[in-house]
C-alpha positions as CSV (number, residue, x, y, z in Angstrom):
1,M,40.2,-17.2,12.4
2,T,41.7,-15.3,9.4
3,T,45.5,-14.4,9.0
4,A,46.3,-10.9,8.4
5,L,47.2,-10.2,4.7
6,V,50.8,-8.9,3.7
7,R,50.1,-5.5,2.3
8,P,51.3,-4.8,-1.1
9,T,53.0,-1.5,-2.1
10,A,50.2,-0.8,-4.6
11,P,46.5,-2.3,-4.8
12,H,45.6,-5.4,-6.8
13,L,44.0,-4.1,-9.9
14,A,41.1,-6.4,-10.6
15,T,39.3,-6.9,-13.8
16,G,36.0,-6.4,-12.1
17,P,34.1,-6.6,-8.6
18,D,33.9,-10.4,-9.0
19,E,37.4,-11.1,-9.2
20,L,38.3,-8.5,-6.4
21,V,35.8,-10.2,-4.0
22,R,37.1,-13.7,-4.8
23,R,40.5,-12.9,-4.3
24,F,40.4,-11.3,-1.0
25,V,37.1,-12.3,0.9
26,R,36.8,-15.7,2.7
27,E,33.9,-17.6,4.3
28,G,33.3,-16.3,7.8
29,D,34.5,-12.8,7.1
30,H,33.1,-9.6,8.5
31,V,32.5,-7.3,5.4
32,H,31.5,-3.8,5.8
33,A,29.5,-2.0,2.9
34,A,30.5,1.7,3.2
35,A,27.6,4.1,2.6
36,T,27.7,7.6,1.3
37,M,24.2,8.3,-0.5
38,S,25.1,4.9,-2.1
39,R,26.4,1.6,-1.4
40,P,29.2,-0.4,-3.2
41,N,26.3,-2.4,-4.9
42,A,28.3,-3.8,-7.6
43,L,30.6,-5.2,-5.1
44,L,27.7,-6.6,-2.9
45,N,26.2,-8.4,-5.9
46,A,29.7,-10.0,-6.3
47,V,29.8,-10.9,-2.7
48,C,26.3,-12.6,-3.0
49,R,27.4,-14.6,-6.1
50,A,30.7,-15.7,-4.5
51,F,29.1,-16.9,-1.2
52,A,25.7,-17.9,-2.2
53,G,24.2,-20.5,0.1
54,S,27.1,-20.5,2.6
55,R,25.3,-18.5,5.3
56,S,28.9,-17.5,6.4
57,L,29.5,-13.8,6.3
58,T,28.9,-11.1,8.7
59,V,27.9,-7.8,6.8
60,S,27.5,-4.5,8.3
61,T,26.1,-1.5,6.4
62,T,23.9,1.5,7.5
63,A,20.6,0.2,5.9
64,V,19.4,-2.9,4.0
65,H,17.1,-1.7,1.3
66,S,16.7,-1.7,-2.4
67,S,19.3,-4.1,-4.1
68,A,20.9,-5.1,-0.6
69,H,17.8,-7.2,-0.5
70,A,20.1,-9.7,-2.5
71,L,21.9,-10.3,0.8
72,A,19.0,-12.2,2.1
73,L,17.9,-13.7,-1.2
74,S,21.6,-15.3,-1.7
75,G,21.8,-17.0,1.5
76,A,25.5,-15.7,1.8
77,V,24.9,-13.9,5.1
78,R,24.9,-15.4,8.5
79,K,24.5,-12.0,10.4
80,V,23.9,-8.3,9.6
81,I,24.8,-5.2,11.6
82,T,22.8,-2.4,10.6
83,G,20.1,0.5,11.7
84,F,17.4,0.0,9.0
85,V,15.9,-3.1,7.2
86,G,13.2,-2.6,4.9
87,D,12.4,-0.2,1.8
88,T,12.7,3.5,1.4
89,F,11.3,4.2,-1.9
90,P,8.7,5.6,-2.7
91,S,8.2,5.8,1.1
92,P,9.5,4.0,4.0
93,R,7.9,0.4,4.8
94,P,8.5,-3.1,5.8
95,N,9.6,-5.7,3.4
96,R,8.0,-9.0,3.3
97,L,11.6,-10.7,3.2
98,Y,12.0,-9.8,6.8
99,R,8.6,-10.7,8.4
100,E,10.6,-13.1,10.5
101,L,13.9,-11.1,11.1
102,A,13.3,-11.0,15.0
103,D,13.5,-14.8,15.0
104,G,16.9,-14.8,13.0
105,K,15.5,-15.5,9.5
106,P,16.8,-15.0,6.9
107,F,19.8,-13.9,8.9
108,E,20.6,-12.7,12.5
109,I,20.3,-9.1,13.1
110,E,22.2,-6.7,15.4
111,M,20.4,-3.3,15.3
112,W,21.9,0.2,16.1
113,S,20.9,3.8,15.7
114,L,22.7,5.6,12.7
115,L,24.9,7.8,14.9
116,S,25.7,5.1,17.4
117,Y,26.6,2.8,14.6
118,T,28.8,5.6,12.9
119,Q,30.4,6.4,16.3
120,R,31.5,2.7,16.6
121,L,33.3,2.9,13.4
122,M,34.8,6.3,14.4
123,A,36.1,4.5,17.5
124,A,37.7,1.8,15.6
125,A,39.2,4.2,13.1
126,L,40.7,6.4,15.8
127,G,42.2,3.3,17.4
128,Q,40.0,4.0,20.7
129,P,38.8,1.3,22.9
130,F,35.3,2.8,23.1
131,A,33.1,5.7,21.7
132,T,30.6,7.6,24.1
133,T,27.2,8.3,22.7
134,G,24.0,10.3,23.8
135,S,21.8,8.0,21.7
136,M,20.7,4.4,22.8
137,L,19.1,5.7,26.0
138,A,18.6,3.1,28.9
139,E,15.0,3.1,28.5
140,T,14.9,1.8,24.9
141,D,14.8,-1.8,23.7
142,L,17.4,-1.0,21.1
143,R,19.9,-1.6,23.8
144,H,19.0,-5.3,24.4
145,G,21.3,-8.0,23.2
146,K,24.3,-5.8,23.2
147,E,26.1,-6.8,26.3
148,G,29.5,-7.2,24.8
149,S,29.2,-4.0,22.8
150,L,27.3,-1.5,24.9
151,H,28.2,-0.5,28.5
152,L,26.6,1.8,30.8
153,V,29.3,3.3,33.3
154,A,29.2,6.0,35.9
155,H,29.8,9.4,35.1
156,P,33.4,10.4,36.5
157,E,32.2,13.9,37.4
158,D,28.6,13.3,38.3
159,P,27.8,10.0,40.2
160,E,23.8,10.6,39.5
161,R,24.6,10.3,35.6
162,S,25.9,7.5,33.5
163,V,27.7,7.4,30.3
164,T,27.2,5.0,27.3
165,L,30.2,3.2,25.9
166,L,30.2,1.6,22.6
167,A,32.7,-1.1,21.5
168,P,34.5,-0.3,18.4
169,L,33.0,-1.9,15.0
170,R,36.0,-3.6,13.1
171,P,35.1,-5.3,9.9
172,R,37.9,-7.2,8.2
173,F,37.1,-5.4,4.9
174,T,35.3,-2.4,3.9
175,L,33.8,-2.3,0.5
176,F,33.6,1.3,-1.0
177,H,32.4,2.8,-4.1
178,G,34.0,6.2,-5.3
179,V,33.9,8.5,-8.3
180,C,37.6,7.7,-9.5
181,A,40.9,6.6,-8.4
182,D,44.5,6.4,-9.6
183,R,46.4,3.1,-9.8
184,R,48.2,3.9,-6.5
185,G,44.7,3.4,-4.9
186,N,43.8,6.9,-3.9
187,V,40.1,7.0,-4.0
188,V,38.0,10.2,-4.7
189,A,34.5,10.7,-3.6
190,V,32.1,13.6,-3.5
191,P,29.8,14.6,-0.5
192,P,27.4,14.1,0.9
193,L,29.4,11.3,2.4
194,G,27.2,9.4,4.9
195,E,29.5,7.6,7.4
196,G,32.6,9.1,5.3
197,A,35.8,7.4,5.4
198,W,35.7,6.1,9.0
199,A,34.8,2.6,7.8
200,A,37.9,2.7,5.6
201,Y,40.1,3.2,8.6
202,A,38.1,0.9,10.9
203,A,38.8,-2.1,8.7
204,T,41.4,-4.4,10.1
205,E,42.8,-5.3,6.9
206,G,41.8,-2.5,4.6
207,V,39.5,-1.3,1.6
208,L,38.4,-3.2,-1.4
209,A,37.1,-0.2,-3.7
210,S,35.3,0.0,-7.0
211,V,35.1,3.3,-8.7
212,E,33.4,4.7,-12.0
213,A,36.9,5.0,-13.6
214,I,40.4,4.6,-12.8
215,V,42.5,7.5,-14.2
216,D,46.0,8.6,-14.6
217,D,47.8,9.5,-11.4
218,E,48.1,13.2,-12.5
219,V,44.4,13.4,-12.5
220,I,44.1,12.7,-8.9
221,A,47.2,14.6,-8.0
222,A,45.5,17.8,-9.2
223,M,42.5,17.3,-6.6
224,P,44.2,16.2,-3.3
225,D,41.2,17.6,-1.5
226,R,38.9,15.2,-3.0
227,V,40.5,12.1,-1.9
228,V,38.6,10.6,0.7
229,I,40.4,7.1,1.1
230,P,44.4,7.0,0.6
231,A,46.2,4.6,-1.1
232,A,47.7,2.9,2.0
233,R,44.2,1.6,2.8
234,V,43.3,0.1,-0.2
235,L,44.1,-3.6,-1.0
236,G,42.2,-4.1,-4.2
237,L,40.7,-1.7,-6.8
238,C,38.4,-2.1,-10.0
239,E,36.4,-0.3,-12.4
240,A,32.6,-0.7,-12.1
241,P,30.7,1.9,-13.9
242,L,27.3,2.5,-12.3
243,G,28.7,0.6,-9.3
244,A,26.1,2.2,-7.0
245,H,23.3,1.3,-9.1
246,P,20.3,1.2,-8.5
247,Q,21.3,3.8,-5.9
248,S,22.7,7.3,-7.1
249,L,26.3,8.7,-7.1
250,R,27.2,12.4,-7.1
251,T,30.6,13.0,-9.0
252,G,30.7,16.8,-9.2
253,Q,31.9,16.0,-12.8
254,L,35.3,15.3,-11.6
255,A,37.7,13.8,-14.3
256,G,34.8,14.3,-16.6
257,I,32.7,11.6,-15.0
258,D,29.1,11.6,-15.0
259,G,26.8,11.4,-11.9
260,Y,23.5,9.5,-12.1
261,L,20.1,9.4,-10.2
262,D,18.4,6.5,-8.3
263,D,16.8,4.3,-10.7
264,Y,13.2,4.7,-9.4
265,A,11.8,2.2,-11.7
266,F,14.4,-0.4,-10.7
267,L,13.7,0.3,-6.9
268,T,10.0,0.0,-7.4
269,D,10.5,-3.4,-9.4
270,I,12.4,-4.6,-6.3
271,V,9.7,-3.6,-3.9
272,S,7.0,-5.3,-6.1
273,A,9.1,-8.5,-6.6
274,C,9.7,-8.9,-3.0
275,K,6.1,-9.1,-2.2
276,D,6.1,-12.8,-3.2
277,P,8.9,-15.5,-2.5
278,Q,8.7,-16.7,-6.3
279,T,9.0,-13.3,-7.8
280,A,11.8,-12.2,-5.3
281,A,13.8,-15.2,-6.2
282,A,13.2,-14.6,-10.0
283,W,14.2,-10.9,-9.5
284,Y,17.5,-12.1,-7.6
285,E,18.2,-14.7,-10.4
286,E,17.7,-11.9,-13.2
287,W,19.9,-9.1,-11.7
288,V,22.4,-10.9,-9.4
289,G,22.4,-14.6,-9.2
290,G,22.1,-15.4,-12.9
291,V,24.5,-12.4,-13.9
292,A,28.2,-13.5,-14.6
293,S,29.8,-10.2,-13.8
294,H,29.0,-6.6,-13.5
295,A,29.6,-5.9,-17.1
296,E,26.7,-8.5,-17.9
297,Y,24.7,-6.5,-15.4
298,L,25.4,-3.2,-17.3
299,E,24.4,-4.9,-20.5
300,R,21.1,-6.0,-18.9
301,L,20.3,-2.4,-17.9
302,G,20.8,-1.3,-21.3
303,E,22.3,1.7,-22.9
304,R,19.1,3.8,-22.9
305,R,18.3,3.2,-19.2
306,R,21.9,4.0,-18.3
307,A,21.6,7.3,-20.3
308,S,18.4,8.3,-18.6
309,L,19.8,8.5,-15.3
310,V,22.8,10.9,-15.9
311,F,22.7,13.6,-13.7
312,P,23.1,16.6,-14.0
313,P,21.4,15.9,-17.5
314,P,23.4,17.1,-20.6
315,P,22.5,20.4,-22.0
316,G,19.2,20.4,-24.0
317,P,16.2,22.6,-25.0
318,P,14.7,24.5,-21.9
319,A,12.5,22.4,-19.8
320,K,8.8,23.4,-19.8
321,A,7.6,24.9,-16.8
322,P,5.6,22.5,-14.7
323,A,1.8,22.5,-14.8
324,P,0.2,24.1,-11.8
325,A,-0.8,21.7,-9.3
326,D,-4.5,20.5,-9.5
327,V,-6.3,21.4,-6.4
328,S,-9.8,20.5,-7.5
329,A,-9.8,17.2,-5.4
330,A,-10.3,17.6,-1.7
331,P,-7.3,16.8,0.5
332,T,-6.8,13.2,1.5
333,E,-6.4,12.0,4.9
334,Q,-2.7,11.8,4.5
335,E,-2.4,15.2,2.8
336,Q,-4.5,16.7,5.9
337,L,-2.0,15.0,8.3
338,I,1.0,16.5,6.4
339,V,-0.6,20.0,6.2
340,L,-1.4,19.7,9.9
341,G,2.2,18.6,10.7
342,A,3.8,21.4,8.6
343,R,1.5,24.0,10.5
344,T,2.6,22.8,14.0
345,V,6.3,22.8,13.0
346,A,6.0,26.2,11.6
347,E,4.4,27.4,14.7
348,L,7.1,26.0,17.0
349,V,9.8,27.6,14.8
350,R,8.1,31.0,15.0
351,E,7.5,30.4,19.1
352,R,10.8,29.1,20.0
353,G,13.3,30.0,17.3
354,Y,14.4,26.7,16.1
355,D,17.0,27.1,13.3
356,T,17.2,23.6,11.9
357,L,14.5,20.9,11.1
358,L,16.0,17.4,10.9
359,A,13.7,15.6,8.6
360,G,13.0,12.1,9.3
361,I,11.9,9.9,6.2
362,G,8.2,9.4,5.6
363,T,5.1,12.0,6.1
364,S,7.5,13.7,8.4
365,H,9.9,14.9,5.8
366,M,7.0,16.0,3.8
367,S,5.7,18.1,6.7
368,A,9.1,19.6,7.3
369,W,9.5,20.5,3.7
370,L,6.1,22.2,3.7
371,A,6.7,24.0,6.9
372,A,10.0,25.4,5.6
373,R,8.1,26.6,2.4
374,L,5.4,28.2,4.3
375,L,7.8,30.0,6.5
376,G,9.9,31.1,3.7
377,R,6.8,32.8,2.2
378,D,6.7,34.6,5.6
379,G,10.4,35.5,5.2
380,I,11.5,33.3,8.0
381,Q,14.6,31.0,7.1
382,V,14.8,27.7,8.8
383,Q,17.5,25.1,7.6
384,V,16.3,21.6,6.6
385,A,18.6,18.8,7.1
386,A,18.7,14.9,6.4
387,E,20.8,12.3,8.3
388,L,23.2,11.2,5.6
389,G,24.7,14.7,5.2
390,L,22.4,17.1,3.5
391,Q,22.2,20.4,5.3
392,S,20.3,23.6,4.4
393,M,18.5,21.8,1.7
394,D,15.9,23.3,-0.8
395,P,14.1,20.0,-2.1
396,E,13.4,20.0,-5.7
397,A,9.5,20.0,-6.4
398,G,8.5,16.7,-7.8
399,D,11.0,14.4,-6.3
400,V,9.7,13.1,-3.0
401,F,12.8,10.8,-2.0
402,L,14.6,12.3,1.1
403,F,17.9,11.3,-0.1
404,S,17.9,12.2,-3.9
405,Q,20.7,13.8,-5.6
406,R,18.6,16.4,-6.8
407,H,18.2,17.6,-3.2
408,A,21.9,17.4,-2.9
409,E,22.5,19.7,-5.8
410,R,20.0,22.4,-4.1
411,S,21.7,22.0,-0.5
412,Q,23.8,24.8,0.7
413,M,26.1,22.3,2.6
414,L,26.9,18.6,2.0
415,T,28.5,16.7,5.0
416,G,28.0,13.2,6.6
417,V,26.2,11.6,9.4
418,A,28.5,12.5,12.3
419,E,28.3,16.3,11.1
420,T,24.5,16.2,10.7
421,L,23.3,13.9,13.5
422,G,26.1,15.1,15.8
423,G,26.8,18.7,15.0
424,A,23.6,20.1,13.5
425,V,21.3,17.8,15.8
426,A,22.8,16.5,19.0
427,A,25.0,19.5,19.6
428,N,22.5,22.2,18.6
429,P,19.6,22.9,21.1
430,R,17.9,25.1,18.3
431,C,17.2,21.9,16.4
432,L,13.8,20.2,16.0
433,G,13.4,16.8,15.0
434,V,10.3,15.8,12.8
435,L,9.7,12.2,13.0
436,S,7.2,9.4,12.1
437,A,6.2,6.4,13.9
438,A,4.6,3.1,13.4
439,E,3.4,2.9,17.1
440,I,3.3,5.7,19.6
441,D,2.2,5.5,23.2
442,P,0.8,8.2,25.5
443,D,4.5,9.0,26.7
444,A,5.4,9.7,23.0
445,N,7.9,6.8,22.9
446,I,8.1,5.5,19.4
447,N,8.2,1.9,17.8
448,T,9.5,1.4,14.3
449,T,10.9,-2.2,14.8
450,L,8.4,-4.9,15.6
451,L,4.6,-5.3,15.3
452,P,2.5,-6.9,17.9
453,D,2.4,-10.3,16.0
454,G,6.4,-10.5,15.7
455,R,6.7,-9.1,12.1
456,W,9.5,-6.7,11.4
457,I,8.9,-3.1,10.5
458,T,12.2,-1.4,9.8
459,G,14.3,-0.4,12.7
460,S,15.4,3.1,14.0
461,G,17.7,4.7,11.3
462,G,18.7,8.0,12.9
463,A,15.3,8.4,14.6
464,N,16.7,7.1,18.1
465,D,19.6,9.6,17.6
466,I,17.3,12.4,17.0
467,A,14.6,11.8,19.9
468,S,17.3,11.0,22.3
469,S,18.8,14.6,22.0
470,V,16.5,17.3,20.7
471,D,13.0,18.6,20.8
472,C,10.7,16.5,18.4
473,V,7.4,16.4,16.8
474,V,6.0,13.2,15.6
475,I,3.7,13.2,12.7
476,A,1.5,9.9,12.3
477,V,-1.8,9.1,11.0
478,A,-3.9,7.9,14.2
479,S,-5.5,4.6,14.5
480,P,-5.8,2.2,17.4
481,R,-3.1,0.1,16.1
482,R,-0.7,3.0,15.8
483,Y,-1.6,5.2,18.9
484,V,-1.4,2.3,21.3
485,P,-1.4,2.2,25.1
486,R,1.8,0.2,25.4
487,L,4.5,-0.3,22.7
488,T,5.6,-3.7,21.3
489,H,9.3,-2.4,21.2
490,L,10.6,0.8,22.3
491,T,12.8,2.2,19.5
492,S,13.1,5.9,20.1
493,P,12.5,7.6,23.6
494,G,9.7,10.1,23.9
495,L,11.3,12.4,26.5
496,H,11.9,15.1,24.0
497,V,8.8,14.8,22.0
498,R,6.6,18.0,22.4
499,D,3.8,17.4,19.9
500,V,2.1,14.6,18.2
501,V,0.2,15.4,15.2
502,S,-2.7,13.3,13.8
503,Q,-5.0,13.7,10.8
504,F,-7.6,15.4,13.1
505,G,-5.5,17.6,15.3
506,R,-2.5,18.3,17.5
507,F,-1.8,16.6,20.9
508,A,0.4,18.6,23.0
509,R,1.9,18.5,26.5
510,T,3.5,21.0,29.0
511,G,6.7,18.9,29.5
512,P,8.2,15.5,29.8
513,G,6.1,13.2,32.4
514,S,2.9,15.3,31.7
515,A,-0.2,13.9,29.9
516,F,-0.9,15.0,26.3
517,E,-4.1,16.6,25.5
518,L,-5.8,17.3,22.2
519,T,-5.3,20.9,21.7
520,S,-6.4,21.5,18.1
521,W,-9.2,20.0,16.0
522,L,-10.0,19.7,12.2
523,P,-12.7,17.1,11.2
524,P,-11.2,14.1,9.7
525,V,-11.7,13.3,6.2
526,P,-12.2,9.7,4.7
527,G,-9.3,7.5,4.6
528,R,-8.1,3.9,5.3
529,G,-11.6,2.4,4.2
530,R,-13.6,4.6,6.3
531,T,-16.7,6.5,4.6
532,P,-17.9,9.9,5.7
533,E,-20.6,8.1,7.6
534,D,-17.9,6.1,9.5
535,L,-16.1,9.3,10.7
536,P,-16.2,9.9,14.5
537,D,-18.3,12.8,15.6
538,G,-16.4,15.5,17.4
539,P,-12.9,15.6,19.0
540,E,-13.8,13.3,21.9
541,G,-15.1,10.7,19.5
542,A,-12.0,11.1,17.4
543,V,-9.8,10.5,20.3
544,R,-11.9,7.4,21.4
545,E,-12.4,5.9,18.0
546,L,-9.1,6.6,16.2
547,T,-6.6,6.1,19.0
548,G,-5.9,3.7,21.8
549,W,-5.0,6.5,24.2
550,D,-6.9,7.5,27.2
551,V,-6.3,11.2,26.9
552,G,-8.3,14.2,27.3
553,V,-9.4,17.1,25.0
554,G,-7.8,20.4,26.3
555,R,-10.2,23.2,27.6
556,S,-8.6,25.6,25.3
557,L,-9.2,23.4,22.1
558,T,-8.6,25.5,19.1
559,D,-10.3,24.7,15.7
560,E,-7.8,24.2,12.8
561,K,-8.9,26.0,9.6
562,A,-9.6,23.7,6.6
563,V,-6.5,22.9,4.4
564,T,-6.1,26.1,2.3
565,T,-5.8,26.0,-1.4
566,E,-2.3,27.5,-1.0
567,E,-1.2,24.6,1.3
568,L,-2.5,21.9,-1.0
569,A,-1.0,23.4,-4.0
570,L,2.4,23.5,-2.4
571,L,2.2,20.0,-1.2
572,R,1.0,18.7,-4.7
573,T,3.6,20.6,-6.5
574,M,6.2,18.8,-4.1
575,D,4.3,15.5,-4.6
576,P,2.7,15.6,-8.1
577,E,2.4,11.7,-8.5
578,G,0.7,11.5,-4.9
579,C,3.2,9.2,-3.4
580,Y,2.1,10.6,0.1
581,R,-1.5,11.1,-1.0
């Protein structure tokens, strides 16, 4: 049991993240890593160094990916509370480090949906005994193992209904990385804000903050609207330039501080390293365990690499217009899937008047982006949102990462998780969720958590929140391992799923509980080791050979036109490197 700290009148000004962590954090503490579109990665690296091998800490954070894999490699952590564990770049996928996560290796895991996780922080921040949520519905396996934190109670006004209560999430310390701060401890951050400041208020002791720069009090006093965390909550503070690296940070050029992009090369190196235990250990030693300080980390990155990440880039000669997309090669299986998904989304927007698309990460967000572009060419505007706080986004062509700061700069509104998954989704009957699936059953229930052999996938992220509250389309390449008769783990409910799109057509149903039928057809193209000779013959053959579903072909089956040159050009302009090809 830890004793409460005596709060000083001003925060401790540390020389760097390592001193800050060692001064305040103790074995057995619950430490929360706050997430905007970034994490306080310099502080997390310091946590790993300070507590390596202790297996004592509880860490909560919205998602464990990229450099947060150091938590697993360091052996510092006993338990993680989160909504996603895996990789997000260049596309969402499992990480080998967590194959045995369901068995408590490399740490215990407590999984939540992104909104319910944020709602628990909000309850703690507001001093409430519980939060209510419309996520985590009774039929999902995501509820299991949460008897002390999740309660189903009778609705006080309708005995036929129930209400889900969530216990507050109260870490001892919240780690936060901001743009800048004054010496009094007022911390400035720029949206999109992800979980926002809720975790700062939820912490029982307070905030340990790193910033790009500590500036004069007068600088912060001139922008009170930009202060996200007040001085009264900050126990300790340090400078850590590029403190979110390899993730990005948007600064709005406040106090003359440069923002920076995600380091895609660094993220790719992490994914590659984690495929093998030896290379993973070597990566950890090179970038975390064998680094004495954040200053040394920056030195290893090198000045040229750091300069290449600055965003927006400094003025220079006009950029050359991008070359037209090469559409000479036939569409791949994945491209055909994305196009058919985009057509379905666009048709539903036209028919039902949806005004918002919540794009889940993966082939789903590529279909949502393409649908918005196709609709825009017809003069129909639909807003595209992403769960961390990007709304009305106009994604920059050539960058396929859903949470890129390039897309943030091209959004009409930047907010956070609660405003997006709550206000723009759960409270908006005209929102359409666009999701992916690792497994999907004939009732459209989704699994993104566990494979049949017990291996870990990734978890829910915001998918459970979206599927629990609004109409959805699921876009997933069909195979007997993905379109299954029964799920291994039910992560997100299928109650609101209207359509499921495969690489050979669209499955639709008249309403919840009714059976899906294949309602549109486009002959599949080779993919996943199949040659043209291996492809099924006709719609019935495709359903039989490429799915594990016992569903029929609709009597009014329509033939989809082949992928057009326009569709392919738009898609390949969005994804010139073929990450989703």
